[in-house]
CHARMM internal coordinates of N, CA and C (Angstrom, degrees):
IC EDIT
DIST 1 N 1 CA 1.5730
DIST 1 CA 1 C 1.4462
ANGL 1 N 1 CA 1 C 112.56
DIST 1 C 2 N 1.3923
ANGL 1 CA 1 C 2 N 120.91
DIHE 1 N 1 CA 1 C 2 N 120.65
DIST 2 N 2 CA 1.4942
ANGL 1 C 2 N 2 CA 125.89
DIHE 1 CA 1 C 2 N 2 CA 169.18
DIST 2 CA 2 C 1.4108
ANGL 2 N 2 CA 2 C 105.52
DIHE 1 C 2 N 2 CA 2 C -135.14
DIST 2 C 3 N 1.4257
ANGL 2 CA 2 C 3 N 127.02
DIHE 2 N 2 CA 2 C 3 N 88.43
DIST 3 N 3 CA 1.3211
ANGL 2 C 3 N 3 CA 123.77
DIHE 2 CA 2 C 3 N 3 CA 177.83
DIST 3 CA 3 C 1.5629
ANGL 3 N 3 CA 3 C 116.14
DIHE 2 C 3 N 3 CA 3 C -79.58
DIST 3 C 4 N 1.3554
ANGL 3 CA 3 C 4 N 118.27
DIHE 3 N 3 CA 3 C 4 N 0.80
DIST 4 N 4 CA 1.3811
ANGL 3 C 4 N 4 CA 121.23
DIHE 3 CA 3 C 4 N 4 CA 174.39
DIST 4 CA 4 C 1.4802
ANGL 4 N 4 CA 4 C 114.54
DIHE 3 C 4 N 4 CA 4 C 83.04
DIST 4 C 5 N 1.2504
ANGL 4 CA 4 C 5 N 118.27
DIHE 4 N 4 CA 4 C 5 N -134.71
DIST 5 N 5 CA 1.4852
ANGL 4 C 5 N 5 CA 123.18
DIHE 4 CA 4 C 5 N 5 CA -178.05
DIST 5 CA 5 C 1.5184
ANGL 5 N 5 CA 5 C 109.64
DIHE 4 C 5 N 5 CA 5 C -108.21
DIST 5 C 6 N 1.3507
ANGL 5 CA 5 C 6 N 113.58
DIHE 5 N 5 CA 5 C 6 N 168.54
DIST 6 N 6 CA 1.3541
ANGL 5 C 6 N 6 CA 122.86
DIHE 5 CA 5 C 6 N 6 CA 177.49
DIST 6 CA 6 C 1.4347
ANGL 6 N 6 CA 6 C 119.76
DIHE 5 C 6 N 6 CA 6 C -168.37
DIST 6 C 7 N 1.3238
ANGL 6 CA 6 C 7 N 122.34
DIHE 6 N 6 CA 6 C 7 N -173.43
DIST 7 N 7 CA 1.4762
ANGL 6 C 7 N 7 CA 127.56
DIHE 6 CA 6 C 7 N 7 CA 176.59
DIST 7 CA 7 C 1.4639
ANGL 7 N 7 CA 7 C 111.73
DIHE 6 C 7 N 7 CA 7 C -117.19
DIST 7 C 8 N 1.3745
ANGL 7 CA 7 C 8 N 115.81
DIHE 7 N 7 CA 7 C 8 N 138.54
DIST 8 N 8 CA 1.4874
ANGL 7 C 8 N 8 CA 121.49
DIHE 7 CA 7 C 8 N 8 CA -178.96
DIST 8 CA 8 C 1.4935
ANGL 8 N 8 CA 8 C 105.61
DIHE 7 C 8 N 8 CA 8 C -71.51
DIST 8 C 9 N 1.3651
ANGL 8 CA 8 C 9 N 116.47
DIHE 8 N 8 CA 8 C 9 N 117.17
DIST 9 N 9 CA 1.4327
ANGL 8 C 9 N 9 CA 126.05
DIHE 8 CA 8 C 9 N 9 CA 168.47
DIST 9 CA 9 C 1.4470
ANGL 9 N 9 CA 9 C 117.48
DIHE 8 C 9 N 9 CA 9 C -73.56
DIST 9 C 10 N 1.4684
ANGL 9 CA 9 C 10 N 117.32
DIHE 9 N 9 CA 9 C 10 N -48.10
DIST 10 N 10 CA 1.3572
ANGL 9 C 10 N 10 CA 134.46
DIHE 9 CA 9 C 10 N 10 CA 165.97
DIST 10 CA 10 C 1.4567
ANGL 10 N 10 CA 10 C 120.34
DIHE 9 C 10 N 10 CA 10 C -159.13
DIST 10 C 11 N 1.2761
ANGL 10 CA 10 C 11 N 115.12
DIHE 10 N 10 CA 10 C 11 N 162.76
DIST 11 N 11 CA 1.4664
ANGL 10 C 11 N 11 CA 115.07
DIHE 10 CA 10 C 11 N 11 CA -173.77
DIST 11 CA 11 C 1.4823
ANGL 11 N 11 CA 11 C 111.70
DIHE 10 C 11 N 11 CA 11 C -151.02
DIST 11 C 12 N 1.2937
ANGL 11 CA 11 C 12 N 114.69
DIHE 11 N 11 CA 11 C 12 N 163.77
DIST 12 N 12 CA 1.4526
ANGL 11 C 12 N 12 CA 121.79
DIHE 11 CA 11 C 12 N 12 CA -179.79
DIST 12 CA 12 C 1.4971
ANGL 12 N 12 CA 12 C 109.71
DIHE 11 C 12 N 12 CA 12 C -157.62
DIST 12 C 13 N 1.3311
ANGL 12 CA 12 C 13 N 116.54
DIHE 12 N 12 CA 12 C 13 N 152.80
DIST 13 N 13 CA 1.5018
ANGL 12 C 13 N 13 CA 129.58
DIHE 12 CA 12 C 13 N 13 CA -175.79
DIST 13 CA 13 C 1.6799
ANGL 13 N 13 CA 13 C 100.64
DIHE 12 C 13 N 13 CA 13 C -100.52
DIST 13 C 14 N 1.2386
ANGL 13 CA 13 C 14 N 114.01
DIHE 13 N 13 CA 13 C 14 N 125.80
DIST 14 N 14 CA 1.4641
ANGL 13 C 14 N 14 CA 119.17
DIHE 13 CA 13 C 14 N 14 CA 179.74
DIST 14 CA 14 C 1.6602
ANGL 14 N 14 CA 14 C 107.41
DIHE 13 C 14 N 14 CA 14 C -99.24
DIST 14 C 15 N 1.3180
ANGL 14 CA 14 C 15 N 115.48
DIHE 14 N 14 CA 14 C 15 N 107.10
DIST 15 N 15 CA 1.4305
ANGL 14 C 15 N 15 CA 122.70
DIHE 14 CA 14 C 15 N 15 CA -178.69
DIST 15 CA 15 C 1.4426
ANGL 15 N 15 CA 15 C 109.60
DIHE 14 C 15 N 15 CA 15 C -93.30
DIST 15 C 16 N 1.3521
ANGL 15 CA 15 C 16 N 123.31
DIHE 15 N 15 CA 15 C 16 N -45.29
DIST 16 N 16 CA 1.5693
ANGL 15 C 16 N 16 CA 127.93
DIHE 15 CA 15 C 16 N 16 CA 177.92
DIST 16 CA 16 C 1.5237
ANGL 16 N 16 CA 16 C 103.81
DIHE 15 C 16 N 16 CA 16 C -100.43
DIST 16 C 17 N 1.3098
ANGL 16 CA 16 C 17 N 113.55
DIHE 16 N 16 CA 16 C 17 N 93.39
DIST 17 N 17 CA 1.4814
ANGL 16 C 17 N 17 CA 118.69
DIHE 16 CA 16 C 17 N 17 CA 179.17
DIST 17 CA 17 C 1.5229
ANGL 17 N 17 CA 17 C 114.82
DIHE 16 C 17 N 17 CA 17 C -92.32
DIST 17 C 18 N 1.3425
ANGL 17 CA 17 C 18 N 116.51
DIHE 17 N 17 CA 17 C 18 N 157.97
DIST 18 N 18 CA 1.3946
ANGL 17 C 18 N 18 CA 122.89
DIHE 17 CA 17 C 18 N 18 CA -179.99
DIST 18 CA 18 C 1.5394
ANGL 18 N 18 CA 18 C 111.85
DIHE 17 C 18 N 18 CA 18 C -58.06
DIST 18 C 19 N 1.2269
ANGL 18 CA 18 C 19 N 122.93
DIHE 18 N 18 CA 18 C 19 N 153.78
DIST 19 N 19 CA 1.5991
ANGL 18 C 19 N 19 CA 121.10
DIHE 18 CA 18 C 19 N 19 CA -172.90
DIST 19 CA 19 C 1.5564
ANGL 19 N 19 CA 19 C 107.94
DIHE 18 C 19 N 19 CA 19 C -42.27
DIST 19 C 20 N 1.3754
ANGL 19 CA 19 C 20 N 115.28
DIHE 19 N 19 CA 19 C 20 N -53.43
DIST 20 N 20 CA 1.5144
ANGL 19 C 20 N 20 CA 118.55
DIHE 19 CA 19 C 20 N 20 CA -168.65
DIST 20 CA 20 C 1.4705
ANGL 20 N 20 CA 20 C 115.15
DIHE 19 C 20 N 20 CA 20 C -66.28
DIST 20 C 21 N 1.3188
ANGL 20 CA 20 C 21 N 118.87
DIHE 20 N 20 CA 20 C 21 N -7.28
DIST 21 N 21 CA 1.4353
ANGL 20 C 21 N 21 CA 126.76
DIHE 20 CA 20 C 21 N 21 CA 177.66
DIST 21 CA 21 C 1.4855
ANGL 21 N 21 CA 21 C 119.18
DIHE 20 C 21 N 21 CA 21 C -120.08
DIST 21 C 22 N 1.4119
ANGL 21 CA 21 C 22 N 112.69
DIHE 21 N 21 CA 21 C 22 N 9.04
DIST 22 N 22 CA 1.4634
ANGL 21 C 22 N 22 CA 117.22
DIHE 21 CA 21 C 22 N 22 CA -178.22
DIST 22 CA 22 C 1.5031
ANGL 22 N 22 CA 22 C 115.50
DIHE 21 C 22 N 22 CA 22 C -55.05
DIST 22 C 23 N 1.2448
ANGL 22 CA 22 C 23 N 119.48
DIHE 22 N 22 CA 22 C 23 N -38.46
DIST 23 N 23 CA 1.4403
ANGL 22 C 23 N 23 CA 129.32
DIHE 22 CA 22 C 23 N 23 CA -169.89
DIST 23 CA 23 C 1.6813
ANGL 23 N 23 CA 23 C 104.88
DIHE 22 C 23 N 23 CA 23 C -75.90
DIST 23 C 24 N 1.4151
ANGL 23 CA 23 C 24 N 116.73
DIHE 23 N 23 CA 23 C 24 N -18.52
DIST 24 N 24 CA 1.4093
ANGL 23 C 24 N 24 CA 116.79
DIHE 23 CA 23 C 24 N 24 CA 176.30
DIST 24 CA 24 C 1.4876
ANGL 24 N 24 CA 24 C 115.92
DIHE 23 C 24 N 24 CA 24 C -85.80
DIST 24 C 25 N 1.4305
ANGL 24 CA 24 C 25 N 115.91
DIHE 24 N 24 CA 24 C 25 N -17.39
DIST 25 N 25 CA 1.4369
ANGL 24 C 25 N 25 CA 122.58
DIHE 24 CA 24 C 25 N 25 CA -168.72
DIST 25 CA 25 C 1.4973
ANGL 25 N 25 CA 25 C 105.57
DIHE 24 C 25 N 25 CA 25 C -70.68
DIST 25 C 26 N 1.4885
ANGL 25 CA 25 C 26 N 113.76
DIHE 25 N 25 CA 25 C 26 N 148.62
DIST 26 N 26 CA 1.3098
ANGL 25 C 26 N 26 CA 128.98
DIHE 25 CA 25 C 26 N 26 CA -11.64
DIST 26 CA 26 C 1.6000
ANGL 26 N 26 CA 26 C 112.84
DIHE 25 C 26 N 26 CA 26 C -74.13
DIST 26 C 27 N 1.3482
ANGL 26 CA 26 C 27 N 120.13
DIHE 26 N 26 CA 26 C 27 N 142.66
DIST 27 N 27 CA 1.3025
ANGL 26 C 27 N 27 CA 128.18
DIHE 26 CA 26 C 27 N 27 CA 171.83
DIST 27 CA 27 C 1.3472
ANGL 27 N 27 CA 27 C 116.18
DIHE 26 C 27 N 27 CA 27 C -136.81
DIST 27 C 28 N 1.4980
ANGL 27 CA 27 C 28 N 115.94
DIHE 27 N 27 CA 27 C 28 N 156.16
DIST 28 N 28 CA 1.4084
ANGL 27 C 28 N 28 CA 116.87
DIHE 27 CA 27 C 28 N 28 CA -172.11
DIST 28 CA 28 C 1.6038
ANGL 28 N 28 CA 28 C 110.61
DIHE 27 C 28 N 28 CA 28 C -103.28
DIST 28 C 29 N 1.2182
ANGL 28 CA 28 C 29 N 117.03
DIHE 28 N 28 CA 28 C 29 N 136.90
DIST 29 N 29 CA 1.5467
ANGL 28 C 29 N 29 CA 125.28
DIHE 28 CA 28 C 29 N 29 CA 173.05
DIST 29 CA 29 C 1.6045
ANGL 29 N 29 CA 29 C 107.42
DIHE 28 C 29 N 29 CA 29 C -111.99
DIST 29 C 30 N 1.3217
ANGL 29 CA 29 C 30 N 108.27
DIHE 29 N 29 CA 29 C 30 N 150.94
DIST 30 N 30 CA 1.4989
ANGL 29 C 30 N 30 CA 112.99
DIHE 29 CA 29 C 30 N 30 CA 174.95
DIST 30 CA 30 C 1.5380
ANGL 30 N 30 CA 30 C 115.24
DIHE 29 C 30 N 30 CA 30 C -152.19
DIST 30 C 31 N 1.2004
ANGL 30 CA 30 C 31 N 118.73
DIHE 30 N 30 CA 30 C 31 N 142.98
DIST 31 N 31 CA 1.3888
ANGL 30 C 31 N 31 CA 126.27
DIHE 30 CA 30 C 31 N 31 CA 166.77
DIST 31 CA 31 C 1.4933
ANGL 31 N 31 CA 31 C 111.22
DIHE 30 C 31 N 31 CA 31 C -78.76
DIST 31 C 32 N 1.2591
ANGL 31 CA 31 C 32 N 122.73
DIHE 31 N 31 CA 31 C 32 N 119.81
DIST 32 N 32 CA 1.5111
ANGL 31 C 32 N 32 CA 124.89
DIHE 31 CA 31 C 32 N 32 CA -174.94
DIST 32 CA 32 C 1.4788
ANGL 32 N 32 CA 32 C 108.01
DIHE 31 C 32 N 32 CA 32 C -116.14
DIST 32 C 33 N 1.4009
ANGL 32 CA 32 C 33 N 115.71
DIHE 32 N 32 CA 32 C 33 N 130.96
DIST 33 N 33 CA 1.4107
ANGL 32 C 33 N 33 CA 124.40
DIHE 32 CA 32 C 33 N 33 CA 176.38
DIST 33 CA 33 C 1.6946
ANGL 33 N 33 CA 33 C 103.55
DIHE 32 C 33 N 33 CA 33 C -90.79
DIST 33 C 34 N 1.4417
ANGL 33 CA 33 C 34 N 111.47
DIHE 33 N 33 CA 33 C 34 N 116.70
DIST 34 N 34 CA 1.4134
ANGL 33 C 34 N 34 CA 116.81
DIHE 33 CA 33 C 34 N 34 CA -178.90
DIST 34 CA 34 C 1.4569
ANGL 34 N 34 CA 34 C 108.86
DIHE 33 C 34 N 34 CA 34 C -80.97
DIST 34 C 35 N 1.3714
ANGL 34 CA 34 C 35 N 121.10
DIHE 34 N 34 CA 34 C 35 N 169.27
DIST 35 N 35 CA 1.5404
ANGL 34 C 35 N 35 CA 119.13
DIHE 34 CA 34 C 35 N 35 CA 170.51
DIST 35 CA 35 C 1.5446
ANGL 35 N 35 CA 35 C 101.74
DIHE 34 C 35 N 35 CA 35 C -69.45
DIST 35 C 36 N 1.3166
ANGL 35 CA 35 C 36 N 107.51
DIHE 35 N 35 CA 35 C 36 N 142.45
DIST 36 N 36 CA 1.4729
ANGL 35 C 36 N 36 CA 118.36
DIHE 35 CA 35 C 36 N 36 CA -172.89
DIST 36 CA 36 C 1.5047
ANGL 36 N 36 CA 36 C 115.60
DIHE 35 C 36 N 36 CA 36 C 101.77
DIST 36 C 37 N 1.4141
ANGL 36 CA 36 C 37 N 110.38
DIHE 36 N 36 CA 36 C 37 N -18.57
DIST 37 N 37 CA 1.4963
ANGL 36 C 37 N 37 CA 113.99
DIHE 36 CA 36 C 37 N 37 CA 178.79
DIST 37 CA 37 C 1.4394
ANGL 37 N 37 CA 37 C 121.23
DIHE 36 C 37 N 37 CA 37 C 100.92
DIST 37 C 38 N 1.4317
ANGL 37 CA 37 C 38 N 114.64
DIHE 37 N 37 CA 37 C 38 N -18.32
DIST 38 N 38 CA 1.5024
ANGL 37 C 38 N 38 CA 119.03
DIHE 37 CA 37 C 38 N 38 CA 174.63
DIST 38 CA 38 C 1.5149
ANGL 38 N 38 CA 38 C 111.16
DIHE 37 C 38 N 38 CA 38 C -58.02
DIST 38 C 39 N 1.3975
ANGL 38 CA 38 C 39 N 121.70
DIHE 38 N 38 CA 38 C 39 N 154.01
DIST 39 N 39 CA 1.5232
ANGL 38 C 39 N 39 CA 119.15
DIHE 38 CA 38 C 39 N 39 CA 175.18
DIST 39 CA 39 C 1.4488
ANGL 39 N 39 CA 39 C 102.00
DIHE 38 C 39 N 39 CA 39 C -131.29
DIST 39 C 40 N 1.3499
ANGL 39 CA 39 C 40 N 112.41
DIHE 39 N 39 CA 39 C 40 N 150.93
DIST 40 N 40 CA 1.4728
ANGL 39 C 40 N 40 CA 122.30
DIHE 39 CA 39 C 40 N 40 CA 175.33
DIST 40 CA 40 C 1.6159
ANGL 40 N 40 CA 40 C 111.16
DIHE 39 C 40 N 40 CA 40 C -142.36
DIST 40 C 41 N 1.1676
ANGL 40 CA 40 C 41 N 117.79
DIHE 40 N 40 CA 40 C 41 N 156.36
DIST 41 N 41 CA 1.4493
ANGL 40 C 41 N 41 CA 123.52
DIHE 40 CA 40 C 41 N 41 CA 177.88
DIST 41 CA 41 C 1.4821
ANGL 41 N 41 CA 41 C 108.03
DIHE 40 C 41 N 41 CA 41 C -91.66
DIST 41 C 42 N 1.3392
ANGL 41 CA 41 C 42 N 121.03
DIHE 41 N 41 CA 41 C 42 N 135.97
DIST 42 N 42 CA 1.3763
ANGL 41 C 42 N 42 CA 122.63
DIHE 41 CA 41 C 42 N 42 CA 177.61
DIST 42 CA 42 C 1.5999
ANGL 42 N 42 CA 42 C 111.87
DIHE 41 C 42 N 42 CA 42 C -147.86
DIST 42 C 43 N 1.3351
ANGL 42 CA 42 C 43 N 117.55
DIHE 42 N 42 CA 42 C 43 N 170.15
DIST 43 N 43 CA 1.4116
ANGL 42 C 43 N 43 CA 117.28
DIHE 42 CA 42 C 43 N 43 CA 173.64
DIST 43 CA 43 C 1.3998
ANGL 43 N 43 CA 43 C 109.08
DIHE 42 C 43 N 43 CA 43 C -101.32
DIST 43 C 44 N 1.4220
ANGL 43 CA 43 C 44 N 116.52
DIHE 43 N 43 CA 43 C 44 N 149.18
DIST 44 N 44 CA 1.4047
ANGL 43 C 44 N 44 CA 127.03
DIHE 43 CA 43 C 44 N 44 CA -173.04
DIST 44 CA 44 C 1.5716
ANGL 44 N 44 CA 44 C 101.85
DIHE 43 C 44 N 44 CA 44 C -101.70
DIST 44 C 45 N 1.4313
ANGL 44 CA 44 C 45 N 116.50
DIHE 44 N 44 CA 44 C 45 N 127.87
DIST 45 N 45 CA 1.5459
ANGL 44 C 45 N 45 CA 120.32
DIHE 44 CA 44 C 45 N 45 CA 171.41
DIST 45 CA 45 C 1.5308
ANGL 45 N 45 CA 45 C 103.47
DIHE 44 C 45 N 45 CA 45 C -82.60
DIST 45 C 46 N 1.1501
ANGL 45 CA 45 C 46 N 111.64
DIHE 45 N 45 CA 45 C 46 N 120.04
DIST 46 N 46 CA 1.5089
ANGL 45 C 46 N 46 CA 120.56
DIHE 45 CA 45 C 46 N 46 CA 178.52
DIST 46 CA 46 C 1.5042
ANGL 46 N 46 CA 46 C 111.83
DIHE 45 C 46 N 46 CA 46 C -143.49
DIST 46 C 47 N 1.3881
ANGL 46 CA 46 C 47 N 114.08
DIHE 46 N 46 CA 46 C 47 N 105.10
DIST 47 N 47 CA 1.4677
ANGL 46 C 47 N 47 CA 118.33
DIHE 46 CA 46 C 47 N 47 CA -179.61
DIST 47 CA 47 C 1.6005
ANGL 47 N 47 CA 47 C 114.50
DIHE 46 C 47 N 47 CA 47 C -75.18
DIST 47 C 48 N 1.3461
ANGL 47 CA 47 C 48 N 113.14
DIHE 47 N 47 CA 47 C 48 N -24.35
DIST 48 N 48 CA 1.4427
ANGL 47 C 48 N 48 CA 117.63
DIHE 47 CA 47 C 48 N 48 CA 179.75
DIST 48 CA 48 C 1.5948
ANGL 48 N 48 CA 48 C 107.64
DIHE 47 C 48 N 48 CA 48 C -137.30
DIST 48 C 49 N 1.2933
ANGL 48 CA 48 C 49 N 116.78
DIHE 48 N 48 CA 48 C 49 N 170.81
DIST 49 N 49 CA 1.4972
ANGL 48 C 49 N 49 CA 116.66
DIHE 48 CA 48 C 49 N 49 CA 179.02
DIST 49 CA 49 C 1.5853
ANGL 49 N 49 CA 49 C 108.87
DIHE 48 C 49 N 49 CA 49 C -69.38
DIST 49 C 50 N 1.3575
ANGL 49 CA 49 C 50 N 120.14
DIHE 49 N 49 CA 49 C 50 N -23.36
DIST 50 N 50 CA 1.3887
ANGL 49 C 50 N 50 CA 120.03
DIHE 49 CA 49 C 50 N 50 CA 173.02
DIST 50 CA 50 C 1.4843
ANGL 50 N 50 CA 50 C 117.12
DIHE 49 C 50 N 50 CA 50 C -64.70
DIST 50 C 51 N 1.4603
ANGL 50 CA 50 C 51 N 117.18
DIHE 50 N 50 CA 50 C 51 N -24.85
DIST 51 N 51 CA 1.5223
ANGL 50 C 51 N 51 CA 123.81
DIHE 50 CA 50 C 51 N 51 CA 179.78
DIST 51 CA 51 C 1.4869
ANGL 51 N 51 CA 51 C 106.84
DIHE 50 C 51 N 51 CA 51 C -84.27
DIST 51 C 52 N 1.2920
ANGL 51 CA 51 C 52 N 123.05
DIHE 51 N 51 CA 51 C 52 N -4.48
DIST 52 N 52 CA 1.5344
ANGL 51 C 52 N 52 CA 118.09
DIHE 51 CA 51 C 52 N 52 CA -178.73
DIST 52 CA 52 C 1.3880
ANGL 52 N 52 CA 52 C 106.47
DIHE 51 C 52 N 52 CA 52 C -74.83
DIST 52 C 53 N 1.4589
ANGL 52 CA 52 C 53 N 114.09
DIHE 52 N 52 CA 52 C 53 N 150.72
DIST 53 N 53 CA 1.4237
ANGL 52 C 53 N 53 CA 114.02
DIHE 52 CA 52 C 53 N 53 CA 178.10
DIST 53 CA 53 C 1.5021
ANGL 53 N 53 CA 53 C 112.73
DIHE 52 C 53 N 53 CA 53 C -99.92
DIST 53 C 54 N 1.3680
ANGL 53 CA 53 C 54 N 115.43
DIHE 53 N 53 CA 53 C 54 N 172.33
DIST 54 N 54 CA 1.4004
ANGL 53 C 54 N 54 CA 121.19
DIHE 53 CA 53 C 54 N 54 CA 175.74
DIST 54 CA 54 C 1.6324
ANGL 54 N 54 CA 54 C 108.72
DIHE 53 C 54 N 54 CA 54 C -135.09
DIST 54 C 55 N 1.3353
ANGL 54 CA 54 C 55 N 115.33
DIHE 54 N 54 CA 54 C 55 N 170.70
DIST 55 N 55 CA 1.4054
ANGL 54 C 55 N 55 CA 119.34
DIHE 54 CA 54 C 55 N 55 CA -178.21
DIST 55 CA 55 C 1.4698
ANGL 55 N 55 CA 55 C 116.70
DIHE 54 C 55 N 55 CA 55 C -50.31
DIST 55 C 56 N 1.2845
ANGL 55 CA 55 C 56 N 123.02
DIHE 55 N 55 CA 55 C 56 N 124.26
DIST 56 N 56 CA 1.4086
ANGL 55 C 56 N 56 CA 124.88
DIHE 55 CA 55 C 56 N 56 CA 179.00
DIST 56 CA 56 C 1.5265
ANGL 56 N 56 CA 56 C 118.60
DIHE 55 C 56 N 56 CA 56 C 95.69
DIST 56 C 57 N 1.3755
ANGL 56 CA 56 C 57 N 114.53
DIHE 56 N 56 CA 56 C 57 N -3.78
DIST 57 N 57 CA 1.4061
ANGL 56 C 57 N 57 CA 122.58
DIHE 56 CA 56 C 57 N 57 CA 172.09
DIST 57 CA 57 C 1.4286
ANGL 57 N 57 CA 57 C 114.96
DIHE 56 C 57 N 57 CA 57 C -75.26
DIST 57 C 58 N 1.4102
ANGL 57 CA 57 C 58 N 117.50
DIHE 57 N 57 CA 57 C 58 N 141.73
DIST 58 N 58 CA 1.2780
ANGL 57 C 58 N 58 CA 123.81
DIHE 57 CA 57 C 58 N 58 CA 178.96
DIST 58 CA 58 C 1.6567
ANGL 58 N 58 CA 58 C 113.49
DIHE 57 C 58 N 58 CA 58 C -82.09
DIST 58 C 59 N 1.3272
ANGL 58 CA 58 C 59 N 122.38
DIHE 58 N 58 CA 58 C 59 N 131.15
DIST 59 N 59 CA 1.4796
ANGL 58 C 59 N 59 CA 124.18
DIHE 58 CA 58 C 59 N 59 CA 178.63
DIST 59 CA 59 C 1.3664
ANGL 59 N 59 CA 59 C 111.97
DIHE 58 C 59 N 59 CA 59 C -123.78
DIST 59 C 60 N 1.2941
ANGL 59 CA 59 C 60 N 117.96
DIHE 59 N 59 CA 59 C 60 N 156.83
DIST 60 N 60 CA 1.4674
ANGL 59 C 60 N 60 CA 126.39
DIHE 59 CA 59 C 60 N 60 CA 179.41
DIST 60 CA 60 C 1.5571
ANGL 60 N 60 CA 60 C 108.57
DIHE 59 C 60 N 60 CA 60 C -126.29
DIST 60 C 61 N 1.3112
ANGL 60 CA 60 C 61 N 110.37
DIHE 60 N 60 CA 60 C 61 N 137.88
DIST 61 N 61 CA 1.4881
ANGL 60 C 61 N 61 CA 122.18
DIHE 60 CA 60 C 61 N 61 CA 178.35
DIST 61 CA 61 C 1.3954
ANGL 61 N 61 CA 61 C 109.03
DIHE 60 C 61 N 61 CA 61 C -64.28
DIST 61 C 62 N 1.5098
ANGL 61 CA 61 C 62 N 114.80
DIHE 61 N 61 CA 61 C 62 N 131.90
DIST 62 N 62 CA 1.4887
ANGL 61 C 62 N 62 CA 118.44
DIHE 61 CA 61 C 62 N 62 CA 179.63
DIST 62 CA 62 C 1.5288
ANGL 62 N 62 CA 62 C 109.75
DIHE 61 C 62 N 62 CA 62 C -108.42
DIST 62 C 63 N 1.4489
ANGL 62 CA 62 C 63 N 114.20
DIHE 62 N 62 CA 62 C 63 N -53.63
DIST 63 N 63 CA 1.5627
ANGL 62 C 63 N 63 CA 114.40
DIHE 62 CA 62 C 63 N 63 CA -176.05
DIST 63 CA 63 C 1.4397
ANGL 63 N 63 CA 63 C 102.80
DIHE 62 C 63 N 63 CA 63 C -161.04
DIST 63 C 64 N 1.3866
ANGL 63 CA 63 C 64 N 117.35
DIHE 63 N 63 CA 63 C 64 N 168.71
DIST 64 N 64 CA 1.4531
ANGL 63 C 64 N 64 CA 124.29
DIHE 63 CA 63 C 64 N 64 CA 166.13
DIST 64 CA 64 C 1.5203
ANGL 64 N 64 CA 64 C 110.05
DIHE 63 C 64 N 64 CA 64 C -111.88
DIST 64 C 65 N 1.2649
ANGL 64 CA 64 C 65 N 118.53
DIHE 64 N 64 CA 64 C 65 N 132.25
DIST 65 N 65 CA 1.5704
ANGL 64 C 65 N 65 CA 127.89
DIHE 64 CA 64 C 65 N 65 CA 172.65
DIST 65 CA 65 C 1.5796
ANGL 65 N 65 CA 65 C 105.29
DIHE 64 C 65 N 65 CA 65 C -122.80
DIST 65 C 66 N 1.2973
ANGL 65 CA 65 C 66 N 109.66
DIHE 65 N 65 CA 65 C 66 N 125.84
DIST 66 N 66 CA 1.4859
ANGL 65 C 66 N 66 CA 112.76
DIHE 65 CA 65 C 66 N 66 CA 176.81
DIST 66 CA 66 C 1.4616
ANGL 66 N 66 CA 66 C 118.17
DIHE 65 C 66 N 66 CA 66 C 51.30
DIST 66 C 67 N 1.2618
ANGL 66 CA 66 C 67 N 120.36
DIHE 66 N 66 CA 66 C 67 N 35.34
DIST 67 N 67 CA 1.4636
ANGL 66 C 67 N 67 CA 122.95
DIHE 66 CA 66 C 67 N 67 CA 179.17
DIST 67 CA 67 C 1.5138
ANGL 67 N 67 CA 67 C 112.52
DIHE 66 C 67 N 67 CA 67 C 82.07
DIST 67 C 68 N 1.3571
ANGL 67 CA 67 C 68 N 119.51
DIHE 67 N 67 CA 67 C 68 N -1.35
DIST 68 N 68 CA 1.5272
ANGL 67 C 68 N 68 CA 120.34
DIHE 67 CA 67 C 68 N 68 CA 176.38
DIST 68 CA 68 C 1.4483
ANGL 68 N 68 CA 68 C 110.59
DIHE 67 C 68 N 68 CA 68 C -105.51
DIST 68 C 69 N 1.3965
ANGL 68 CA 68 C 69 N 118.09
DIHE 68 N 68 CA 68 C 69 N 130.43
DIST 69 N 69 CA 1.3366
ANGL 68 C 69 N 69 CA 125.46
DIHE 68 CA 68 C 69 N 69 CA 174.48
DIST 69 CA 69 C 1.3615
ANGL 69 N 69 CA 69 C 113.80
DIHE 68 C 69 N 69 CA 69 C -74.79
DIST 69 C 70 N 1.3811
ANGL 69 CA 69 C 70 N 123.53
DIHE 69 N 69 CA 69 C 70 N 131.15
DIST 70 N 70 CA 1.4711
ANGL 69 C 70 N 70 CA 126.40
DIHE 69 CA 69 C 70 N 70 CA 178.22
DIST 70 CA 70 C 1.6086
ANGL 70 N 70 CA 70 C 105.69
DIHE 69 C 70 N 70 CA 70 C -110.73
DIST 70 C 71 N 1.3994
ANGL 70 CA 70 C 71 N 114.70
DIHE 70 N 70 CA 70 C 71 N 134.82
DIST 71 N 71 CA 1.4495
ANGL 70 C 71 N 71 CA 121.52
DIHE 70 CA 70 C 71 N 71 CA -177.43
DIST 71 CA 71 C 1.4840
ANGL 71 N 71 CA 71 C 107.52
DIHE 70 C 71 N 71 CA 71 C -125.28
DIST 71 C 72 N 1.3649
ANGL 71 CA 71 C 72 N 120.27
DIHE 71 N 71 CA 71 C 72 N 166.21
DIST 72 N 72 CA 1.3310
ANGL 71 C 72 N 72 CA 127.77
DIHE 71 CA 71 C 72 N 72 CA 171.99
DIST 72 CA 72 C 1.6185
ANGL 72 N 72 CA 72 C 110.94
DIHE 71 C 72 N 72 CA 72 C -135.88
DIST 72 C 73 N 1.2903
ANGL 72 CA 72 C 73 N 114.52
DIHE 72 N 72 CA 72 C 73 N 157.78
DIST 73 N 73 CA 1.3822
ANGL 72 C 73 N 73 CA 118.68
DIHE 72 CA 72 C 73 N 73 CA -178.80
DIST 73 CA 73 C 1.5549
ANGL 73 N 73 CA 73 C 108.53
DIHE 72 C 73 N 73 CA 73 C -59.77
DIST 73 C 74 N 1.2183
ANGL 73 CA 73 C 74 N 126.76
DIHE 73 N 73 CA 73 C 74 N 136.07
DIST 74 N 74 CA 1.3752
ANGL 73 C 74 N 74 CA 128.96
DIHE 73 CA 73 C 74 N 74 CA 179.49
DIST 74 CA 74 C 1.5387
ANGL 74 N 74 CA 74 C 112.23
DIHE 73 C 74 N 74 CA 74 C -78.82
END
COOR INIT
IC SEED 1 N 1 CA 1 C
IC BUILD
């Protein structure tokens, strides 16, 4: 999977994560509108709060882990 880049449609920060992701919390998830209009849910790679995305930000695909796409702010 390499969906390329897209625009953040909506986002949230997960503080109370499912058991398998507790060590990752807090982490940011976003619904991303890809070129062509399709949307997908992905995780945002954000080392600091400044790296977090907001609605309308452009993001680039970085990698896939366990079927989940990881993106970062462009």
